[in-house]
C-alpha positions, 0 to 999 in steps of 0.5 A: 500500500503506498504511503499517504502524502504528508499532511504538513509542508516543511519549510527549511530556512537557510539558517536551519539548513546550515545548522543541520549540516553542522549538527550532522558533522558533529553527530553523524550517528544521529542522521537517522533520528533527524530523518525520522523526526522530520518525517513525523513532523510532516505526518503529524506534529502532535505525535507524542514522541516529538514532545511538541511544546510552545516556548516562553519568554523572548522565544514566545510564538515558537515551538520546539520538538525533541530530537534526542534527550538534549537536542531540539529543533525549533520551529514555527507552526503555521496552522492555517497553511499546514506549514512548519517553518524549521528554524534551528537544530542543536543542543538545548543551550544552542537553540534556546539562546 
């Protein structure tokens, strides 16, 4: 049976692309995890394993998902357009500047 088309469109910003390249250079063993998380985001960002949560303070309006125990991806959910704008990837301290 063919896989259904994604429900959400992932938009990779230039910053995200650059940070993703750097992240995968530092952690090549996590490439499969990144692919899996991005696929889950396309299917349903509310998937419990992603632990999608809104951010507070100066990052209010953004969301984050868990990549690994200490690593996150920050993003914007454009719910009306079913778009997810990927902003950054890295450790907790790197993405929560």
